[in-house]
LODRENZA-310585 format. One record per atom (N, C-alpha, C, CB): residue in one letter; x, y, z. Coordinates in pm, whole numbers, padded with zeros to 5 digits, always signed. Glycine has a CB too. Example, Ala and Ser with C-alpha at 12.3 -4.5 7.8 and 13.67 -1.06 7.14 Angstrom:
// residues 2
a+01319-00569+00780 a+01230-00450+00780 a+01320-00330+00780 a+01131-00447+00905 s+01285-00225+00708 s+01367-00106+00714 s+01290+00003+00787 s+01408-00060+00572 
//
This chain:
// residues 253
m+04829+02589+05534 m+04765+02688+05446 m+04670+02615+05353 m+04871+02769+05365 s+04548+02663+05342 s+04452+02599+05253 s+04473+02651+05111 s+04307+02624+05299 i+04445+02565+05015 i+04458+02600+04875 i+04322+02586+04811 i+04565+02512+04804 a+04281+02689+04736 a+04150+02684+04671 a+04145+02568+04574 a+04120+02816+04598 g+04032+02500+04570 g+04016+02390+04475 g+03874+02339+04477 g+04114+02277+04507 i+03839+02269+04372 i+03706+02210+04364 i+03711+02071+04426 i+03656+02203+04216 r+03626+02047+04526 r+03617+01917+04588 r+03473+01866+04572 r+03659+01923+04738 i+03459+01743+04534 i+03328+01681+04524 i+03316+01582+04638 i+03306+01611+04385 n+03222+01604+04728 n+03214+01525+04850 n+03143+01391+04832 n+03144+01603+04956 q+03071+01374+04721 q+02996+01253+04703 q+03029+01189+04569 q+02846+01280+04715 a+03009+01058+04562 a+03027+00989+04434 a+02911+01022+04342 a+03038+00836+04455 f+02938+01025+04213 f+02832+01051+04116 f+02771+00919+04072 f+02886+01129+03995 n+02639+00912+04066 n+02567+00801+04007 n+02497+00851+03883 n+02466+00739+04107 n+02542+00806+03768 n+02483+00851+03643 n+02501+00739+03542 n+02549+00984+03593 d+02390+00678+03501 d+02397+00563+03412 d+02455+00597+03275 d+02260+00504+03395 a+02457+00726+03241 a+02511+00766+03111 a+02663+00767+03109 a+02458+00903+03073 l+02725+00758+03227 l+02870+00765+03236 l+02933+00627+03230 l+02912+00836+03364 t+03055+00623+03181 t+03130+00499+03184 t+03166+00468+03329 t+03256+00509+03095 i+03198+00342+03356 i+03237+00303+03491 i+03360+00385+03532 i+03267+00151+03498 g+03351+00446+03648 g+03461+00528+03696 g+03462+00668+03641 g+03590+00463+03664 g+03368+00698+03552 g+03363+00832+03492 g+03298+00932+03586 g+03287+00828+03361 s+03319+01059+03560 s+03260+01165+03640 s+03183+01259+03550 s+03367+01241+03719 l+03102+01344+03611 l+03031+01445+03534 l+03129+01540+03466 l+02935+01523+03624 a+03239+01573+03533 a+03340+01658+03471 a+03399+01590+03348 a+03451+01691+03571 d+03427+01460+03358 d+03480+01387+03243 d+03381+01390+03127 d+03511+01241+03282 s+03253+01374+03158 s+03152+01372+03051 s+03142+01509+02984 s+03015+01331+03107 l+03158+01615+03061 l+03156+01749+03002 l+03279+01771+02914 l+03150+01856+03112 i+03395+01737+02964 i+03518+01757+02887 i+03514+01676+02758 i+03641+01717+02971 g+03450+01560+02763 g+03444+01473+02646 g+03335+01508+02548 g+03427+01335+02689 d+03249+01603+02580 d+03140+01639+02490 d+03191+01733+02381 d+03023+01705+02569 s+03178+01693+02256 s+03234+01772+02146 s+03162+01904+02125 s+03230+01693+02019 h+03041+01918+02180 h+02966+02043+02162 h+02993+02144+02274 h+02817+02014+02156 l+03064+02103+02377 l+03114+02199+02475 l+03250+02245+02426 l+03123+02136+02620 i+03259+02370+02385 i+03381+02421+02321 i+03482+02468+02424 i+03347+02536+02225 n+03436+02537+02528 n+03525+02588+02633 n+03459+02570+02769 n+03560+02737+02609 w+03543+02549+02869 w+03497+02543+03008 w+03602+02613+03094 w+03473+02394+03056 f+03565+02729+03147 f+03654+02805+03234 f+03603+02792+03377 f+03661+02956+03190 q+03695+02764+03469 q+03657+02741+03608 q+03753+02814+03700 q+03654+02590+03641 a+03697+02887+03796 a+03780+02962+03892 a+03826+02868+04002 a+03701+03083+03952 d+03923+02788+03969 d+03982+02689+04058 d+04133+02700+04044 d+03930+02544+04026 a+04206+02677+04152 a+04352+02696+04150 a+04420+02612+04043 a+04410+02662+04285 r+04359+02500+04005 r+04419+02414+03903 r+04387+02457+03762 r+04375+02272+03923 s+04298+02556+03747 s+04252+02596+03613 s+04275+02744+03585 s+04105+02564+03598 v+04364+02806+03662 v+04397+02947+03642 v+04548+02965+03654 v+04323+03038+03744 t+04598+03078+03603 t+04734+03121+03635 t+04721+03237+03732 t+04815+03161+03506 l+04809+03238+03833 l+04795+03331+03944 l+04920+03416+03963 l+04764+03256+04071 e+04895+03534+04019 e+04999+03621+04073 e+04954+03652+04216 e+05020+03755+03986 g+05006+03575+04311 g+04947+03578+04444 g+04809+03517+04436 g+04942+03721+04501 s+04708+03593+04480 s+04570+03546+04462 s+04502+03612+04342 s+04489+03574+04588 n+04572+03700+04272 n+04517+03766+04154 n+04519+03670+04035 n+04596+03895+04121 i+04409+03662+03966 i+04399+03574+03850 i+04453+03647+03726 i+04252+03528+03827 i+04560+03592+03671 i+04612+03644+03544 i+04525+03594+03430 i+04760+03601+03523 a+04493+03465+03432 a+04411+03408+03325 a+04334+03287+03376 a+04498+03369+03205 l+04212+03272+03325 l+04135+03149+03342 l+04163+03063+03220 l+03982+03178+03359 l+04205+02939+03243 l+04245+02850+03136 l+04131+02753+03102 l+04372+02772+03175 d+04135+02700+02982 d+04026+02617+02933 d+04043+02472+02980 d+04018+02623+02781 r+03947+02423+03055 r+03950+02285+03101 r+03934+02186+02985 r+03842+02261+03205 k+03889+02234+02870 k+03880+02148+02752 k+04017+02124+02689 k+03787+02211+02649 g+04117+02196+02735 g+04252+02173+02686 g+04291+02254+02564 g+04268+02032+02654 t+04207+02350+02522 t+04244+02437+02411 t+04334+02549+02462 t+04117+02495+02342 a+04385+02627+02369 a+04469+02742+02407 a+04388+02865+02443 a+04564+02775+02294 s+04257+02854+02438 s+04171+02969+02470 s+04182+03004+02618 s+04025+02939+02433 a+04165+03133+02648 a+04174+03180+02787 a+04098+03310+02801 a+04322+03199+02829 f+04058+03339+02924 f+04014+03473+02963 f+04129+03535+03042 f+03879+03470+03046 t+04190+03639+02988 t+04308+03700+03049 t+04275+03840+03099 t+04425+03706+02949 r+04321+03872+03218 r+04291+04002+03278 r+04327+04115+03183 r+04366+04020+03412 a+04246+04221+03185 a+04269+04334+03095 a+04396+04409+03129 a+04150+04429+03100 g+04438+04405+03255 g+04561+04471+03298 g+04594+04428+03439 g+04546+04624+03291 a+04714+04461+03484 a+04757+04417+03617 a+04667+04473+03727 a+04901+04460+03642 g+04606+04588+03702 g+04518+04649+03801 g+04373+04606+03788 g+04525+04797+03791 n+04346+04513+03694 n+04208+04471+03668 n+04192+04321+03687 n+04166+04510+03525 s+04254+04267+03790 s+04258+04122+03810 s+04144+04074+03899 s+04392+04081+03870 p+04066+03978+03851 p+03978+03907+03944 p+04064+03839+04051 p+03889+03802+03869 v+04005+03816+04166 v+04080+03756+04277 v+04023+03618+04307 v+04075+03847+04405 l+04110+03516+04310 l+04066+03382+04347 l+04039+03381+04497 l+04172+03275+04307 t+03915+03352+04533 t+03869+03367+04671 t+03803+03237+04717 t+03770+03486+04684 d+03846+03187+04831 d+03792+03062+04884 d+03650+03078+04935 d+03882+03010+04996 n+03573+02970+04925 n+03445+02954+04997 n+03341+03061+04964 n+03471+02955+05145 i+03338+03104+04838 i+03233+03200+04801 i+03120+03135+04723 i+03293+03314+04719 f+03138+03008+04688 f+03030+02927+04633 f+03019+02803+04721 f+03056+02889+04481 g+02967+02824+04843 g+02967+02718+04942 g+03110+02687+04982 g+02897+02591+04888 i+03151+02561+04967 i+03288+02521+05002 i+03385+02545+04887 i+03291+02374+05043 y+03335+02598+04776 y+03417+02611+04656 y+03463+02755+04633 y+03341+02561+04534 p+03576+02772+04565 p+03628+02906+04537 p+03560+02968+04417 p+03778+02901+04515 g+03593+03093+04391 g+03543+03161+04274 g+03633+03279+04240 g+03399+03208+04295 a+03606+03339+04126 a+03675+03461+04084 a+03593+03580+04130 a+03698+03464+03929 r+03648+03662+04216 r+03578+03780+04267 r+03617+03900+04181 r+03612+03806+04417 l+03516+03963+04121 l+03537+04081+04036 l+03487+04204+04108 l+03467+04064+03900 s+03565+04310+04105 s+03529+04436+04170 s+03507+04544+04065 s+03639+04478+04270 s+03388+04603+04065 s+03363+04713+03972 s+03449+04834+04006 s+03214+04752+03973 a+03482+04853+04134 a+03565+04967+04174 a+03705+04958+04115 a+03574+04974+04326 e+03751+04835+04086 e+03884+04816+04028 e+03878+04788+03878 e+03955+04703+04099 s+03759+04802+03820 s+03739+04779+03675 s+03786+04640+03633 s+03814+04885+03594 d+03764+04541+03719 d+03808+04405+03688 d+03733+04350+03568 d+03789+04312+03810 r+03807+04293+03477 r+03749+04223+03363 r+03858+04139+03297 r+03686+04322+03260 a+03818+04041+03219 a+03911+03954+03148 a+03866+03943+03003 a+03920+03814+03215 i+03963+03940+02911 i+03936+03939+02768 i+03966+03801+02711 i+04019+04048+02696 f+03875+03753+02629 f+03889+03620+02569 f+03994+03622+02459 f+03755+03572+02513 s+04073+03517+02456 s+04164+03493+02343 s+04145+03349+02298 s+04314+03521+02383 g+04160+03327+02169 g+04141+03193+02114 g+04035+03195+02006 g+04101+03095+02225 t+03986+03079+01971 t+03885+03067+01866 t+03747+03094+01924 t+03890+02927+01801 m+03687+03202+01878 m+03558+03245+01930 m+03444+03169+01864 m+03539+03396+01909 t+03347+03123+01942 t+03228+03061+01888 t+03151+03162+01805 t+03139+03006+02002 d+03101+03121+01687 d+03028+03209+01598 d+02891+03239+01657 d+03015+03147+01457 l+02870+03364+01698 l+02745+03401+01764 l+02629+03419+01666 l+02764+03529+01842 a+02657+03412+01534 a+02550+03414+01435 a+02493+03275+01411 a+02601+03473+01305 l+02555+03174+01471 l+02508+03036+01466 l+02462+02995+01606 l+02619+02939+01412 p+02392+02884+01620 p+02349+02844+01754 p+02466+02833+01852 p+02275+02711+01748 f+02444+02888+01971 f+02547+02886+02076 f+02479+02901+02210 f+02652+02999+02054 t+02556+02873+02316 t+02511+02898+02453 t+02630+02941+02537 t+02443+02773+02514 w+02607+03043+02620 w+02694+03075+02733 w+02620+03028+02859 w+02730+03230+02739 a+02686+02952+02943 a+02622+02905+03066 a+02721+02911+03181 a+02568+02760+03048 g+02670+02899+03303 g+02760+02898+03416 g+02692+02927+03548 g+02868+02996+03394 v+02776+02965+03644 v+02732+02998+03779 v+02800+03127+03822 v+02764+02881+03880 a+02723+03220+03878 a+02778+03351+03916 a+02697+03408+04031 a+02778+03448+03795 t+02746+03519+04084 t+02678+03596+04188 t+02693+03744+04155 t+02734+03564+04330 l+02587+03821+04173 l+02595+03967+04164 l+02581+04024+04305 l+02484+04025+04070 r+02678+04107+04346 r+02675+04161+04483 r+02598+04291+04492 r+02815+04182+04534 t+02611+04377+04391 t+02543+04507+04395 t+02482+04538+04259 t+02642+04620+04436 n+02376+04620+04258 n+02313+04661+04132 n+02306+04813+04122 n+02172+04601+04121 a+02408+04879+04175 a+02411+05026+04174 a+02444+05082+04036 a+02512+05076+04275 a+02480+04995+03943 a+02508+05036+03805 a+02479+04919+03714 a+02656+05085+03789 t+02463+04945+03585 t+02449+04837+03489 t+02574+04751+03493 t+02423+04891+03346 s+02557+04620+03500 s+02668+04527+03520 s+02664+04419+03413 s+02663+04464+03660 n+02776+04402+03341 n+02784+04303+03234 n+02865+04183+03280 n+02846+04364+03108 l+02802+04067+03273 l+02870+03944+03308 l+02955+03895+03191 l+02769+03837+03351 l+02895+03885+03073 l+02963+03845+02950 l+02918+03941+02840 l+02933+03695+02912 a+03011+03986+02756 a+02972+04087+02659 a+03067+04094+02541 a+02964+04222+02725 t+03007+04113+02425 t+03078+04159+02306 t+02992+04271+02247 t+03103+04041+02202 f+03053+04383+02213 f+02976+04505+02190 f+03039+04590+02081 f+02963+04586+02319 t+02957+04627+01982 t+02997+04726+01881 t+02912+04852+01894 t+02984+04668+01739 s+02780+04832+01910 s+02687+04944+01927 s+02563+04889+01997 s+02650+05012+01789 t+02468+04978+02025 t+02346+04936+02093 t+02257+04849+02005 t+02269+05056+02139 s+02290+04837+01876 s+02214+04749+01787 s+02298+04633+01735 s+02158+04829+01671 v+02426+04634+01764 v+02516+04524+01723 v+02591+04481+01848 v+02616+04569+01608 r+02541+04374+01913 r+02594+04338+02044 r+02544+04199+02085 r+02553+04442+02150 c+02610+04143+02180 c+02561+04026+02252 c+02608+04041+02395 c+02611+03890+02187 i+02515+04071+02484 i+02548+04111+02621 i+02457+04038+02719 i+02534+04265+02637 l+02518+03983+02822 l+02443+03925+02933 l+02464+04015+03053 l+02489+03777+02964 n+02357+04083+03097 n+02378+04185+03200 n+02259+04203+03293 n+02410+04316+03135 a+02285+04280+03397 a+02182+04328+03489 a+02186+04480+03482 a+02205+04275+03637 t+02072+04543+03459 t+02070+04688+03444 t+02059+04757+03579 t+01955+04730+03353 l+02082+04887+03577 l+02085+04970+03698 l+01962+04946+03785 l+02093+05118+03660 n+01989+04918+03914 n+01885+04904+04017 n+01788+04789+03992 n+01808+05032+04027 t+01827+04692+03908 t+01742+04575+03888 t+01817+04450+03933 t+01698+04562+03738 s+01750+04366+04009 s+01808+04238+04049 s+01757+04133+03952 s+01773+04201+04199 a+01799+04146+03827 a+01751+04058+03721 a+01853+04055+03609 a+01613+04104+03668 l+01860+03942+03540 l+01954+03920+03432 l+01878+03916+03300 l+02035+03790+03454 k+01939+03967+03194 k+01878+03956+03061 k+01987+03943+02956 k+01789+04078+03031 l+01950+03887+02842 l+02040+03877+02727 l+01995+03977+02622 l+02042+03733+02668 q+02088+04058+02576 q+02064+04152+02466 q+02144+04105+02346 q+02103+04300+02506 y+02075+04082+02235 y+02137+04027+02113 y+02088+04111+01996 y+02102+03874+02093 g+02178+04185+01931 g+02134+04278+01828 g+02040+04378+01889 g+02068+04205+01712 t+01918+04386+01834 t+01818+04479+01888 t+01713+04407+01972 t+01750+04553+01774 a+01731+04278+01995 a+01636+04201+02074 a+01687+04183+02217 a+01610+04065+02010 s+01594+04159+02307 s+01629+04138+02447 s+01532+04039+02508 s+01629+04271+02526 t+01583+03945+02585 t+01495+03854+02658 t+01428+03929+02773 t+01573+03732+02712 a+01333+03864+02835 a+01280+03915+02962 a+01393+03918+03064 a+01162+03827+03012 a+01380+04007+03161 a+01476+04013+03271 a+01431+03914+03378 a+01487+04159+03330 l+01516+03815+03406 l+01481+03709+03500 l+01548+03735+03634 l+01522+03571+03445 g+01471+03724+03740 g+01515+03767+03872 g+01629+03684+03930 g+01401+03763+03965 i+01720+03753+03996 i+01826+03692+04075 i+01826+03762+04211 i+01967+03703+04004 t+01889+03699+04310 t+01898+03758+04444 t+02039+03807+04467 t+01856+03656+04553 l+02054+03934+04501 l+02187+03990+04525 l+02259+03909+04632 l+02177+04138+04567 g+02384+03878+04604 g+02466+03806+04700 g+02445+03656+04702 g+02442+03859+04834 q+02355+03606+04616 q+02327+03462+04612 q+02365+03404+04476 q+02177+03435+04642 p+02434+03290+04474 p+02470+03228+04346 p+02347+03193+04263 p+02555+03103+04370 f+02363+03203+04132 f+02257+03163+04040 f+02320+03087+03923 f+02176+03287+03989 a+02241+03000+03863 a+02281+02927+03743 a+02214+02991+03623 a+02245+02776+03754 f+02286+02998+03512 f+02232+03064+03393 f+02276+02991+03266 f+02276+03211+03388 a+02197+03010+03162 a+02234+02971+03026 a+02167+03069+02932 a+02193+02822+02994 a+02242+03121+02836 a+02188+03221+02744 a+02247+03198+02606 a+02218+03365+02794 g+02167+03223+02502 g+02222+03203+02369 g+02121+03226+02259 g+02277+03066+02357 f+02151+03164+02146 f+02077+03183+02021 f+02058+03046+01958 f+02151+03282+01922 d+01935+03015+01913 d+01908+02883+01856 d+01894+02884+01705 d+01783+02826+01917 g+01926+02997+01642 g+01911+03011+01498 g+01789+03092+01460 g+01903+02877+01434 v+01690+03098+01550 v+01568+03176+01528 v+01541+03268+01647 v+01448+03083+01505 n+01554+03215+01767 n+01524+03288+01889 n+01648+03305+01975 n+01414+03216+01968 i+01644+03406+02060 i+01740+03414+02169 i+01671+03366+02295 i+01795+03560+02185 f+01750+03318+02391 f+01688+03260+02510 f+01776+03288+02632 f+01667+03108+02493 l+01714+03281+02746 l+01783+03295+02874 l+01717+03202+02976 l+01780+03443+02924 m+01799+03122+03044 m+01754+03041+03157 m+01825+03092+03281 m+01781+02889+03134 v+01750+03113+03388 v+01808+03150+03518 v+01736+03071+03625 v+01798+03304+03544 n+01810+02988+03696 n+01754+02911+03807 n+01624+02839+03770 n+01728+03003+03925 g+01623+02780+03650 g+01509+02699+03608 g+01399+02774+03536 g+01452+02634+03724 i+01409+02907+03523 i+01310+02988+03451 i+01364+03019+03312 i+01278+03119+03530 l+01278+03012+03210 l+01319+03031+03071 l+01245+03148+03008 l+01294+02904+02989 s+01320+03233+02935 s+01263+03337+02850 s+01315+03316+02708 s+01299+03481+02902 t+01224+03318+02610 t+01261+03303+02470 t+01189+03410+02389 t+01226+03160+02417 v+01264+03480+02302 v+01205+03582+02215 v+01271+03572+02077 v+01221+03726+02275 p+01203+03617+01972 p+01265+03615+01839 p+01391+03701+01834 p+01164+03664+01733 a+01493+03651+01768 a+01615+03728+01750 a+01592+03841+01651 a+01730+03637+01702 a+01668+03948+01666 a+01663+04061+01574 a+01798+04129+01573 a+01550+04161+01613 g+01841+04173+01457 g+01971+04238+01449 g+02084+04136+01450 g+01988+04337+01563 a+02204+04185+01480 a+02323+04101+01470 a+02407+04111+01596 a+02407+04141+01347 p+02481+04003+01629 p+02575+04010+01740 p+02701+04082+01698 p+02608+03871+01792 s+02778+04126+01793 s+02903+04194+01764 s+03013+04094+01733 s+02944+04282+01881 l+03110+04136+01655 l+03230+04056+01626 l+03352+04113+01697 l+03256+04051+01475 s+03329+04204+01792 s+03440+04268+01863 s+03491+04175+01973 s+03397+04404+01923 d+03584+04225+02055 d+03638+04147+02165 d+03526+04095+02255 d+03738+04231+02245 f+03554+03983+02318 f+03459+03917+02408 f+03517+03926+02549 f+03434+03766+02366 a+03436+03976+02643 a+03487+04003+02777 a+03404+03935+02884 a+03493+04152+02803 l+03470+03900+02992 l+03408+03852+03115 l+03421+03963+03218 l+03473+03719+03166 g+03307+04011+03272 g+03312+04107+03380 g+03293+04252+03341 g+03439+04095+03448 g+03257+04279+03217 g+03234+04417+03175 g+03231+04426+03024 g+03342+04510+03231 l+03203+04545+02972 l+03218+04565+02829 l+03366+04558+02793 l+03157+04700+02784 p+03402+04506+02676 p+03544+04489+02642 p+03625+04618+02650 p+03556+04433+02504 g+03562+04730+02614 g+03634+04856+02616 g+03659+04912+02754 g+03561+04956+02537 g+03588+04859+02854 g+03614+04901+02991 g+03506+04988+03051 g+03742+04973+02997 s+03388+04932+03071 s+03280+05003+03141 s+03175+04900+03181 s+03216+05116+03052 q+03079+04942+03263 q+02966+04858+03306 q+03016+04725+03362 q+02870+04834+03188 f+03096+04735+03467 f+03165+04619+03522 f+03074+04535+03613 f+03288+04663+03600 w+03099+04406+03612 w+03028+04312+03699 w+03087+04321+03839 w+03037+04167+03644 d+03004+04347+03938 d+03049+04351+04076 d+02995+04225+04143 d+03000+04482+04150 g+03073+04119+04135 g+03026+03991+04185 g+03128+03882+04163 g+02894+03954+04119 d+03082+03759+04161 d+03169+03642+04158 d+03129+03549+04045 d+03165+03568+04293 v+03227+03473+03998 v+03205+03375+03892 v+03277+03246+03931 v+03256+03428+03754 s+03209+03133+03911 s+03276+03005+03934 s+03306+02934+03803 s+03191+02915+04024 d+03204+02911+03722 d+03221+02837+03596 d+03159+02913+03481 d+03157+02697+03607 i+03225+02905+03364 i+03169+02955+03240 i+03181+02844+03136 i+03242+03087+03192 f+03067+02802+03080 f+03062+02703+02974 f+03024+02771+02843 f+02962+02589+03009 i+03093+02739+02735 i+03061+02793+02602 i+03040+02675+02508 i+03175+02889+02549 s+02922+02670+02444 s+02893+02558+02356 s+02847+02606+02219 s+02786+02468+02418 n+02854+02517+02121 n+02810+02550+01986 n+02674+02489+01955 n+02913+02502+01884 v+02597+02462+02060 v+02456+02424+02045 v+02374+02511+02138 v+02434+02271+02075 a+02246+02526+02104 a+02155+02604+02187 a+02091+02511+02289 a+02045+02676+02101 l+02109+02540+02416 l+02061+02451+02521 l+01911+02458+02543 l+02131+02483+02650 n+01842+02545+02471 n+01695+02546+02474 n+01636+02456+02367 n+01642+02688+02457 s+01721+02398+02285 s+01676+02318+02171 s+01637+02178+02214 s+01783+02313+02064 a+01549+02116+02137 a+01509+01978+02161 a+01599+01879+02087 a+01365+01957+02118 g+01701+01928+02018 g+01792+01840+01946 g+01867+01748+02041 g+01890+01922+01865 t+01903+01631+01993 t+01967+01529+02076 t+02094+01581+02141 t+01999+01406+01994 d+02180+01647+02065 d+02307+01697+02119 d+02284+01804+02225 d+02394+01753+02006 s+02186+01891+02201 s+02156+01997+02297 s+02100+01940+02427 s+02056+02097+02237 v+02008+01846+02415 v+01947+01785+02534 v+02054+01713+02616 v+01835+01687+02493 a+02144+01642+02548 a+02248+01567+02619 a+02341+01661+02694 a+02328+01481+02522 l+02384+01770+02629 l+02477+01862+02696 l+02407+01937+02809 l+02534+01962+02595 l+02282+01978+02788 l+02209+02046+02894 l+02197+01955+03016 l+02069+02088+02845 s+02169+01827+02993 s+02158+01734+03105 s+02289+01725+03183 s+02118+01596+03054 k+02401+01723+03113 k+02532+01714+03179 k+02560+01841+03260 k+02644+01691+03076 i+02535+01957+03201 i+02562+02083+03272 i+02469+02096+03391 i+02546+02204+03177 r+02341+02063+03372 r+02246+02069+03484 r+02290+01977+03598 r+02104+02031+03438 s+02331+01855+03563 s+02371+01759+03666 s+02495+01808+03740 s+02398+01621+03603 y+02589+01865+03666 y+02711+01915+03729 y+02680+02030+03825 y+02811+01962+03621 i+02603+02127+03777 i+02570+02244+03859 i+02491+02204+03984 i+02490+02347+03776 q+02397+02111+03967 q+02318+02065+04082 q+02405+01989+04180 q+02202+01977+04035 s+02491+01901+04131 s+02573+01818+04220 s+02677+01899+04293 s+02641+01707+04141 v+02738+01996+04226 v+02847+02073+04286 v+02795+02192+04368 v+02943+02122+04178 y+02701+02266+04312 y+02659+02392+04375 y+02518+02389+04434 y+02666+02502+04274 g+02444+02282+04407 g+02309+02273+04460 g+02213+02368+04394 g+02310+02299+04605 l+02242+02408+04267 l+02159+02504+04195 l+02085+02435+04083 l+02245+02618+04140 t+01972+02494+04044 t+01892+02442+03934 t+01907+02534+03813 t+01744+02430+03976 l+01941+02474+03700 l+01951+02551+03576 l+01820+02537+03500 l+02072+02504+03489 
//
């Protein structure tokens, strides 16, 4: 019987790493990466193949925990090439709610990762915290659009194209002045306006239970720096995440 897991087929060559170090080690050791959730058998708690919770590879007590027994993402092999992922079904209202110390969205931050959207028959939220249409921070694809955008307060980035059924790399956040979105190497930046929500933070839909993501997720990175920034810490972390995503998934952030 095969067991889902992350396998790296090649050695990493990176002069920034210590001898014997890996890109994963460099990410875990970066103080500006606050959380790293990965849909891998070693980084989740399971009930059969149903994911009860995605655990933090950074070693904190933070987790994304299924909203209910009937709303479980499913750990599925070989949906990101040879790697597994969390499969979310909008028909089953799959979503997971964050617990732990939440990054302050009124300060510089980034949500980044790798995901796939299978259908766009409805507005689909990948990551979201929501109070109202003017107090929110939502990463979503709207009805009948194959494109991702970040909505923060009353501002919204451009919608950047994705291909249904194909993995994409993303990073979205706030740099203190602007909000930004990167998708597969394309960047949109616009002035921030309004405020983010302080409500529950969800993976796969709005926290209250609507606008579900119908697709797959492999990795979610949460940082307390803006990856669009030219600051030393931001550039260093962006380089690590880009290298990891390229080496493991063959994607460009």
